[in-house]
N, C-alpha and C positions, 0 to 999 in steps of 0.2 A: 949532335948536329945543331948548329946555331941557326936561328932564323928569327926574323922580325915579323910578327903577325899582329895587326890591329884589326879585330874582327868582331865587333859588336854590330852586325849588320841588320838593318830593318829593310829588307827587300820589299819592293812594291809590285803590285799585280795589276797594273792598269795597262800593261803592254800585251801584245799578242804576237804569235809567230805566224808568218805567212805560210800558206799551204805549200808553196814551192820550197821554202826553207825547211819545213818539216819533212817533206819528201826527200830533200837532199840529205838530211840527217839520217833517215832510214836507209838510204841507198849509198851512203858515203863509201862503204867498203867496196861496193860494186864499181863505183866511179874510179876508185884508186886502182882496182885490178884491171880495168880497161886501159888505164894509163901505165900499166906495166908493173905495179906493185904486187908481189906474191904474198898472199895471206894463207897460212896453213890452218888446218882444222883445229889444232890446239897449239896456242903460242902465247907467250907473255914476254915481249921483247921490244927493243927499240931498233928501228931500221932507218936507213937513209932514203928520203924521197925528195928529189929535186934539191938536194943539199940541206933539207930540213930534217931534224930528228923527229921521228914519228913513233909513238908508242901504240902497239897493237896488243889487245888482250882478246883472245878467242878461246872458246871451249866447245868441243863437240860440234864445230862448224858454225857456232853462233858468235858473232862479234859482240863482246861485252863493252869494249871501249876502243875507240880509235881517235887519235888527235895528236897535235904537236906535243912533244915531250917537254913541258914547261915547268912542271911541279914534281917534286919528289913524291913517289907513291906513299911514303909514310905520312906526308902532310894530309893525305886524304882520309887518314884515320882520325885526324884532329879537326880538320875543316870540312865543311859540307862537300862531300864528294861530287854531287851533281853539279855544284857551282863550278868547281875546277875543271871537271870533265867538259862542261858546256863551253868554257873559254877555249880549252885545247881543241875541241871539235870544231867550233866555229872558225877558228883561225886556220885550221887545216882545210876546211871547206873552201876558204878563199884561195888557198894555194892550189887545191885540186881543180877547182873550176875556173881559176884565173879571173874570178870576179872580185877584184881587190876592193874591199870596202862596200861593194854593192849588196844591198839587202842585209847588211850586217849592223848590229847595234854596238859593235866594238869600234872605238875610235882611238887612233894613235895620236897622243899629245906630244910625245917626243919619240924620235926614231921612226922606223918603218917596219913593215912585216918582214922584209928580208933580213933585218937585224936579228930576228929571232933564231936565225941559223946559228948564232954564236952564243946562245943561252946555255948555261950549264944548270940543269935542273937540281943538282945537288947544292948549288949556291943559294944563299938567302935572297928573298925578295920581300918587298913591303906590300902588304894588302891592307887597304883602309877604305873608309867611306868618305866621299866628298860632301855628300849630304845624305838625307834619309833614303835616297833612291838611286844613288850613283856610286858604283864601285870603282876604285882605281888600284892598279898594280904597277909597280916599277921594278925593273931589273937593271943590272949593269952587265954588259957583254964581257966576253973574255979579253977584249981589247979596250975596256974602260968606257964604252959608249953607253949613255943612259937611255933607257926605253921606258916610256910611260903610256899606259893604255887606260881608257875608261870604258865602262860598260854598264848601262842600266839593265838590271836583271830582275827576274821574278820567278816564282815557282812554275808558272806556265811556260816560260821560256826554258828553264832548266829541264823540265820534263818533256818539252816538245808537244804539249797538248793544251787544250782550253780548260778553263776552270770547270766547266760542266763535265768534260771527259774525265778529268782527274777526280772529281767528286763521284762520278759513277764507278770508277775503279776502286775508290776507297770503300764505298758502300758494298760493292761486290765482295771485296776482301773481308769486310766486317761480317757479312752474312754467312760466308762459308768457313770462317776461321774459328778456332777455339784457343786463342792464345793465352798464355800465362805471363804475367809481368815478371821481369827480372830486375827488381828494384834493389839496388845495392847502395845503401847509404851508410857511409862511415860516420859514426857519431864521435865528434871531438868533445871529450868530457870537459875540456876547458871552456867550451862554448855554452855549456848548460847554464840556464838561468832559473832561479826558483820560481815555481808556479803553484799557486794554491798553498796548501799546508805542507805537503811533503813531496809534491810532484815537481817536474821540470819541463821547461820549454826549450826547444832547440830552434833558435831563429834561423829561417831559411831564406831571408830576403823577400822582397815584394815586387809586384808587377803593377804598373799603372799608378796605384796608390797603396798606402800602407794597410789597407783593408784586404788586399788581395795578396796572399802570401804563400810561402812553402814551409810554414812552421810545422814542427812536429812536437808531440807531447809525450813525455815519458813518465812511467810510474816511479815510485820512490827509489827503486833500485838504480835509476839512472840509465837503464839499458832497454827495458821492454816498453813497447808502445802501449799507451792507454787504450783500452777497448772495453768500455764500461758504460752501462746505461746511465750511471750517475754523471757521466761526462760526455753527453751526446755530441756536443759541438767539437770537442777535442778529438773524439773517436772518429768522427767523419773526416776531419782534416787528416788524421793518420791514415785513413782508408784511401783517400784520393791522392795524397802525396807519397805516402810510404808503403802502400799496399798492405796495410795491417788489417787484421780482423776478418770480417766476412767478405772476402774479395769476390765471392761468387754471386753476390746479390744481383738479381735480375733487373733489367731496365726496359721499360716501355718507352722506346725512343721515337720521337717525332722529328724527322729531318726536314728543316725548312730549306728547300733546295734552291740552287742558284737561279733557276728559271722561275720568274716571278709567279707566285701563286701555287707552285707545285710543292707538295709534301709527300713524304714517304714514311710509313710506319715500319719499325723494325723491332724485333725482340732479340735482345742480346744480354750479355752479362757485363757488369761494370769492369770486371777484370779484362775481358776481351776488348771492350771498347777503348779503355785506356792503353792497353798493350799495343793495339793496332796503330794508335797515334804515336806512341813512344818509339815504336820501331822506325817510324819515319823521322824521328828527331825532335818530337814535341816534348816540352817540359810542362808538367801540370802545376798550376797555381789555383788556389781555392779562396773564394770570397763569400762570406755569409751575408745574405740580404736580410733575412728575418727568421726568427724562431718564436712561434706563438702557438700556444695550446698543443704543444708536442709536435708541431709540423715545421719542418725546416725548408727554407728556400735559399738557394745560393747558386753560384756559378763557378764552374771549372773552366779555366782558360788554359787551353793546350797550345802553348806558344812555341813556334818553330823559329828559333833565331837565325838558323842557317838559310831558310828559304822564305822568311818574312811573311808568315801567315799565322792565324790563330784558328783553332776549332773552339767554338764557344758552346758550352753545355749548361743550360739552365736546368737545375736539379730541384725536384721536390720529393720529399720523403718523410717518413716517420722514423727518426733515428732509433728509437727504442726497438722497433720491429727489425730494422736492419741489423742492429747489434745482436739481437736475439737469434738472427739467422732465418727469419720467416717473413721478411718484408720485401717489397718491391720499390724501385724508384721510378719516377716519371721524369723524363728529360726532353727538352727541345734542343736541337743541335743546329748551329750555323757553321758550316764547314768552309775552310779556306778563306777566311776573312783577312784581307790584306792588313798586315801589322801597321803600316803607315796610316791606316784609317782607324786606329783604335783609340783616338782621343776621346771618343764618346763611350768607351767601354766601361768607364766608371759610373755611367748614368744609373745603373740599377742600385747604386749605393747612396743615392740621395732620396729624400722623401718625394714620392710621386703619387699622383692620383691614380685611381684604378684605370681610367681611360688611357693615361700615359703608359701604364704597364702593358696594357693590351696592345697599344700601338707599337711599343718597343719590341715585344716578343712575337706578336702575331701578324705583323705586316707582311 
């Protein structure tokens, strides 16, 4: 299936969803049923509603998704599903309520809502960003008419909740879960670069600057991860990025909550913490800030490119103890930081006074 997708999106999170719109999302199925659409207890199908193709997915009486059928379901395994579902749902809401364009963040640049009746979801569309905060999508109808929409989007809008609510859900999941990471990294032996005397580095790209990377470090066999107290920095990078070594290390986590001045203390494992974030689509990057007298300080950036936020984890630990399997980490977490506001995220990697460090991490 051919398709054109340009999708390096940095979504921004300065928008909010109105209470009425959020309620509409929750009650959309009920609205449609009142208007004559039949929704079965278990279904995954496309039906006609007022001439529009509508996709309905329900399981055991719970509606998992309902919206205009604009995107091939296979695309949702490649692109952020919440994003595409939001667009389909919002446009169906306009059809169902006949509030065309009211209280909606989606704008038609070419064509109109009624033209979507002639969209074939199996045909390619173009998805791109007009700037760091504005998404655009264009289709061509079956009679050759172009359609172009734009939508400012954020993880708050995609999930239909405020940042504080989403943060609370994340912490609730973190406290009750015991996840294990499923890190599946294929090593291209042609990408190996010599490192040290007999070891190798696998460059993994960088984020913000070249000090914050996804690099992995391999033993002389070119296959196994370095996990050795003689290589503390490399071993910790392998832990955060590749899930190597002592992945059950405990973390004393201080969450600097969205509500100003609020903190929450949580005991968890680094494996569980990273797994919960990765399940949501976050990609870990690691940057070392300092390593003095056996103490390491650095930051894990858990970047979600599909929903435009970062979880920022400031880590402190004694690597030798972590590698030996008897150490704990201390961490401060800032959750759901909008990615378009990350221009200052490289600040920990310049020389700062102690006062600056305290202001940056403790405000």
